[in-house]
C-alpha positions as CSV (number, residue, x, y, z in Angstrom):
1,M,0.1,0.4,0.4
2,L,2.5,2.6,1.0
3,A,4.9,1.8,-2.4
4,A,0.9,2.5,-4.5
5,A,0.9,5.6,-2.1
6,E,4.6,6.8,-3.5
7,L,3.9,5.9,-7.2
8,E,0.9,8.3,-7.2
9,R,2.8,11.2,-5.4
10,A,5.2,10.7,-7.7
11,L,3.6,10.5,-11.0
12,A,1.7,13.4,-9.5
13,L,4.9,16.0,-9.4
14,V,5.8,14.4,-12.6
15,A,3.1,15.4,-14.2
16,D,3.2,18.8,-12.2
17,E,6.9,19.8,-14.1
18,T,6.6,22.4,-16.1
19,L,8.7,22.6,-19.6
20,S,9.9,25.1,-21.4
21,L,8.5,25.3,-25.0
22,V,12.0,23.2,-26.4
23,E,11.3,21.0,-23.4
24,A,7.8,20.3,-24.4
25,S,9.1,19.9,-28.2
26,R,11.2,17.0,-27.0
27,V,8.4,15.3,-25.5
28,S,6.0,16.3,-27.1
29,G,7.5,15.5,-30.9
30,Y,5.6,18.9,-31.6
31,T,7.9,21.9,-32.6
32,P,8.4,24.9,-30.2
33,D,6.5,27.1,-32.7
34,Y,3.5,24.9,-33.0
35,L,3.5,24.5,-28.7
36,G,3.8,28.3,-28.6
37,H,0.7,28.6,-31.1
38,L,-1.4,26.1,-29.2
39,V,-0.5,28.1,-25.8
40,K,-1.8,31.4,-27.7
41,I,-5.0,30.4,-28.8
42,K,-5.1,29.3,-25.6
43,K,-5.9,25.4,-26.2
44,I,-3.0,24.3,-23.4
45,K,-2.9,26.8,-20.6
46,N,-0.1,28.9,-20.1
47,V,1.6,28.4,-16.1
48,G,4.2,30.3,-17.1
49,R,4.5,34.3,-17.4
50,P,3.7,35.9,-21.1
51,G,7.1,36.1,-23.3
52,A,7.6,32.9,-21.9
53,P,5.4,30.6,-21.4
54,R,5.7,27.0,-19.8
55,I,3.3,24.0,-20.7
56,R,2.9,21.4,-17.9
57,R,3.5,18.0,-18.6
58,A,0.4,16.4,-17.8
59,D,-0.9,19.1,-20.6
60,L,1.6,18.3,-23.4
61,P,-0.5,17.1,-26.4
62,K,1.2,13.4,-27.7
63,K,2.1,13.4,-31.3
64,T,1.4,10.1,-32.8
65,S,3.6,8.1,-35.1
66,H,0.7,6.1,-36.8
67,G,-2.5,6.2,-37.5
68,P,-4.5,7.9,-40.3
69,G,-3.0,10.7,-42.1
70,R,0.4,11.8,-43.2
71,P,3.2,8.7,-41.8
72,A,6.1,9.1,-39.8
73,R,8.6,10.9,-41.2
74,R,10.8,8.6,-40.7
75,D,8.8,5.8,-42.5
76,R,8.3,8.1,-45.3
77,I,12.4,8.2,-45.7
78,R,13.1,4.6,-45.2
79,S,9.7,4.3,-48.6
80,I,11.9,6.7,-50.4
81,V,15.0,4.7,-49.4
82,R,13.7,1.2,-50.3
83,S,12.1,2.5,-53.6
84,S,15.4,4.2,-54.9
85,K,17.8,0.7,-53.8
86,E,14.5,-1.2,-56.3
87,A,15.3,1.2,-59.2
């Protein structure tokens, strides 16, 4: 029971961690400019100050590498490399 409570507290601390746009970009996979845009249009809450936005880790959007839409960049590159080797 104690371990579960400690884990819960640790997860809450990580979720409440605030990140700069550059740090948030590394975690989420989105560019700092795009994350700044999301803060500006208030899709993500700015927990920093004006001109120096910060984003809570728990509020970050996650970029999926697969699914409908455009394939992940590394998949497109692999496809191009494969097709050039076959030619």
